[in-house]
Every structure is written in structure tokens, then in C-alpha cells.
C-alpha positions in Angstrom: -3.2 -16.0 65.1 -0.9 -18.2 62.4 3.2 -17.1 62.8 5.2 -16.0 65.2 8.7 -14.3 65.0 11.5 -13.5 66.8 13.2 -9.8 66.2 16.5 -8.7 67.7 15.2 -6.5 70.6 16.6 -3.2 69.7 20.1 -2.3 69.7 21.9 -4.9 71.5 24.1 -6.4 70.9 24.3 -9.6 72.9 21.4 -11.3 70.5 21.1 -12.0 67.0 18.4 -13.1 65.4 18.3 -14.9 61.4 16.0 -14.0 58.6 13.3 -16.8 59.6 12.9 -15.3 63.2 13.2 -19.1 64.4 16.9 -18.8 65.7 18.2 -16.5 67.7 22.5 -16.3 69.1 23.0 -14.7 72.3 26.2 -15.1 74.3 26.5 -17.2 77.8 26.9 -15.1 80.9 26.0 -11.8 79.7 23.0 -10.8 81.7 23.6 -9.2 85.2 27.0 -7.7 82.8 24.6 -5.9 79.9 21.2 -4.9 81.9 20.1 -4.2 85.0 18.8 -7.6 87.7 19.7 -10.9 86.2 18.0 -11.4 83.0 18.8 -9.8 79.7 16.7 -9.2 76.7 16.7 -11.5 73.8 14.5 -11.1 70.6 11.7 -8.8 70.4 8.4 -11.4 69.9 6.0 -10.4 66.5 2.7 -11.6 65.8 1.9 -12.4 62.2 -1.8 -11.6 61.8 -3.9 -13.2 58.7 -4.7 -10.0 57.5 -1.0 -8.7 56.8 0.2 -11.8 56.3 -1.7 -13.9 54.0 1.1 -16.9 53.7 2.6 -17.5 56.7 4.4 -20.7 55.2 6.8 -18.1 53.3 10.0 -17.8 55.9 10.1 -14.7 55.1 7.1 -13.2 56.4 6.7 -10.2 53.9 4.5 -7.4 56.0 1.6 -6.0 53.8 2.5 -2.2 53.6 0.3 0.1 56.6 0.2 -3.3 58.4 1.0 -3.8 61.9 3.0 -6.5 63.0 2.7 -6.4 66.7 1.2 -7.5 69.3 -1.6 -6.5 70.0 -4.6 -6.4 73.3 -5.9 -9.1 71.7 -3.2 -11.3 71.7 -1.4 -13.3 74.7 1.9 -15.1 74.0 2.8 -18.1 76.5 5.9 -20.2 77.1 4.8 -23.5 76.7 8.1 -26.0 76.2 10.7 -23.6 78.2 13.2 -26.3 78.8 15.5 -25.5 82.1 12.9 -22.4 82.6 15.5 -20.6 81.5 13.1 -18.0 79.2 10.0 -15.9 80.3 8.2 -13.3 78.5 7.8 -10.0 79.7 4.8 -7.6 79.2 5.9 -6.1 76.4 6.4 -9.6 74.5 9.6 -9.5 74.8 11.8 -13.0 75.1 14.0 -12.5 78.3 16.2 -14.8 80.0 15.6 -15.7 82.8 18.8 -15.0 85.1 22.4 -16.3 83.4 22.5 -19.2 80.7 25.9 -21.1 81.3 27.1 -22.6 78.0 28.6 -25.7 80.1 25.2 -26.4 81.3 23.9 -27.0 78.2 24.3 -30.5 76.1 24.9 -29.2 73.0 24.7 -25.5 73.0 20.6 -24.9 72.1 17.8 -24.9 73.7 14.6 -25.2 71.9 11.7 -23.6 73.4 8.3 -23.8 71.9 5.7 -20.4 72.1 1.6 -20.2 71.8 0.1 -17.4 70.6 -3.9 -16.9 71.7 -6.5 -14.5 69.9 -9.6 -13.1 71.5 -11.3 -15.6 69.9 -9.1 -18.5 71.5 -7.5 -19.4 68.1 -3.6 -20.7 68.8 -0.9 -21.0 67.4 1.9 -22.9 68.4 5.7 -21.8 67.1 9.2 -23.3 68.5 12.4 -21.6 68.3 15.6 -21.7 68.8 18.0 -20.1 71.3 21.8 -21.1 70.1 24.0 -19.9 73.6 27.9 -19.6 71.9 30.2 -19.5 74.7 32.7 -17.2 75.8 35.8 -17.1 77.6 35.2 -16.6 81.9 36.9 -15.8 84.6 38.8 -18.6 86.1 37.5 -19.7 89.3 40.5 -19.8 92.2 41.0 -19.4 95.6 43.6 -17.9 98.3 46.2 -20.1 98.7 48.1 -20.7 102.3 51.2 -22.2 102.3 54.0 -22.8 104.8 57.8 -23.4 104.7 60.7 -24.0 106.5 63.2 -21.3 106.3 65.9 -20.6 105.4 65.8 -23.2 102.4 67.5 -23.0 99.9 66.6 -20.7 96.7 64.8 -22.2 93.6 63.1 -24.7 96.4 59.4 -25.1 96.0 57.4 -22.5 98.5 56.9 -25.5 100.9 53.0 -27.0 101.1 49.6 -26.3 102.7 48.3 -27.6 105.6 46.5 -30.7 104.0 50.1 -31.4 102.5 50.0 -30.3 98.8 52.6 -28.6 96.5 52.1 -25.0 96.7 50.4 -24.3 93.5 47.8 -22.1 92.7 44.3 -23.8 92.5 42.3 -22.6 90.1 39.9 -24.3 87.9 39.2 -23.4 83.4 35.1 -23.1 82.9 35.7 -25.1 80.3 39.2 -26.8 79.0 41.4 -24.5 78.5 44.2 -24.2 79.3 45.2 -21.1 82.3 48.7 -19.4 82.5 49.9 -18.0 85.8 51.7 -14.9 86.9 53.0 -12.8 89.8 51.4 -8.9 89.1 52.5 -6.3 91.4 50.8 -5.4 94.7 51.1 -1.8 94.8 54.3 -1.0 97.6 54.7 -4.3 98.7 58.2 -6.4 97.5 56.5 -9.4 98.9 56.1 -11.0 95.4 60.4 -10.4 94.9 61.1 -13.7 97.2 59.0 -15.7 95.2 57.7 -16.7 91.3 55.4 -19.3 90.1 56.1 -21.0 87.0 54.0 -20.4 84.5 52.1 -23.4 83.2 51.4 -25.0 86.4 50.5 -22.5 89.3 53.9 -24.4 91.6 55.1 -21.1 93.4 58.4 -21.6 94.3 61.7 -19.6 96.8 62.9 -16.9 93.6 67.0 -17.7 93.3 67.8 -14.8 91.9 67.4 -12.9 95.3 69.6 -11.6 97.1 70.7 -13.0 100.2 74.2 -13.9 101.8 73.3 -17.5 101.6 69.5 -16.6 103.5 66.1 -16.5 101.4 63.5 -16.1 103.9 64.8 -16.0 107.7 61.8 -15.8 110.0 63.9 -14.6 112.8 64.1 -11.2 110.9 60.9 -10.6 111.8 59.0 -11.3 108.9 56.8 -14.6 109.1 54.8 -14.1 106.0 53.8 -13.1 102.6 50.9 -12.3 101.1 51.4 -11.4 96.8 48.9 -11.9 94.1 49.2 -14.4 91.2 47.0 -13.5 88.5 45.5 -16.4 86.2 44.3 -16.0 82.9 43.0 -18.6 80.3 43.1 -18.7 77.0 40.4 -16.3 75.8 41.8 -13.9 77.7 39.7 -14.1 81.0 41.9 -13.3 84.5 41.5 -14.2 88.0 43.7 -13.1 90.6 44.3 -15.4 93.4 45.7 -14.0 96.9 48.5 -16.4 98.2 50.3 -16.0 101.5 53.4 -17.9 102.6 54.1 -18.6 105.7 57.3 -19.0 107.6 58.0 -21.8 109.6 60.8 -21.4 112.5 63.5 -24.0 112.3 66.3 -25.0 115.2 69.5 -24.0 113.9 72.7 -24.8 114.6 74.6 -22.2 117.1 76.6 -19.8 115.7 79.9 -19.1 117.4 81.4 -15.9 116.7 
């Protein structure tokens, strides 16, 4: 063997390889969304036979007419350097991922691997190759929010606190350093979302000051003691995730009303 080259796999739009055959680029976390299972095809691997490629130093690897470039049964491939065990080579000589690859977990967004080809005469050739992983906008991670607020609270007030004493604020985490935006979205025929607003830059939930009411926005005695609605969290790249918000109404001791 005198060389190994990576080629973009079939009609894949998730991976591109440059002309040298030594650098391919793929987007992070696309495995399960593009292919069945937890792995994805990265690149076809081509073996440069010395009769077909008399000058392996030439990065163009121009093939001699009529000479097959695919690996034959007499040549086997093995990954001899595979940081994080991120890749594998299948039986069809295709480089694949071992599941999704997370850009944020890579120090520089690149992975360098080494593949060794061995022919039937035990002649060997090792080639280092670089996989460049591009960052993509990922949905923020969110948690269900449960808040507790006193009845008859003044409109425009923060909608209480959580059971641990934190402000009633959607708990969301971005995949990187991107800013997040928050909005309440319609939840079918439910009108629970009419009673609250969310600060678009922080995720803090407020009692809706625009909600009509005769001095009472939310009242325990009305029989409605929990409001459930949805807050959509959007990252800078447009990826979204929905969080469920439950606001529970606390009963307070009210002064009697004389008629």
C-alpha cells in the first residue's frame, strides 16, 4: 500500500472532503438525525495501489485509466489512533462515527486519526487524517418550572418563587455562549397563558398586568389553583426547546368583606 484517501460518502450532504483526501468536515450531532442508528457515514476510504498511483507524493492522486482505486479483499484497514474512540471503519471500508460527536467537547473542533492499511504481503502504510467538526445551533436544555405565588398578587409582580426559594424563572441552558430568548406560546384551547408574561431576555415569569380583573388577577377561591402554560426558548441560531411552566396559587388569609 502507498496511500489512503478519504472521499465524500455517496450523496451525503453532512460531510465534505477536500481534494487532498486527508481532511473532511462534518457537522456535530447529526448522526441520529440523518442516518438510522447512532452512527453516520463520514467518508469512503480509497486505497492507492502503486500501479495506479505511481507518485503517491502528488496530493492529487490522479488515477491511471482503467485502474480500480477501491480497496480489495487483500487489503485491510485499521484505526491505530482514534482519540475518544469517536470513529470506526465498517466492512465496506467506510469511515463512520461511533455515535454523535459534540463540538463543545473537542478542544479545537478537530480530531486527528491514523489509519493503517495492510496488504496480503504484510506491507503496511499509515496515514494521518483530520476530521473537522463544525459547530451547529443546538436546542437549549430546559426543565419544567414549578412556581408558587400568593393569590391576589399585584399585576406586574413576579409570579412567586420555586419550592427552593428561587425566582419564578425558566431554567434553560444554551449549548455554548449564545444568548437565549423566551416567549409564551399558545397551548391549544387553554387560556392559562393569558394570566402571565415572560421577560424575553431572562425567562422571568410575571403576572400579566394587562389581564382584566376587578382588582384581582388570580384568586384561590375561584377554584383555579394552578396555571400551566408553555415557554419557548430560542437560541441565537434559531434552535428551540419548549419548557412547561406550572404556577400554583397559594391561599392567603383575607380580611372579611361586610355587605
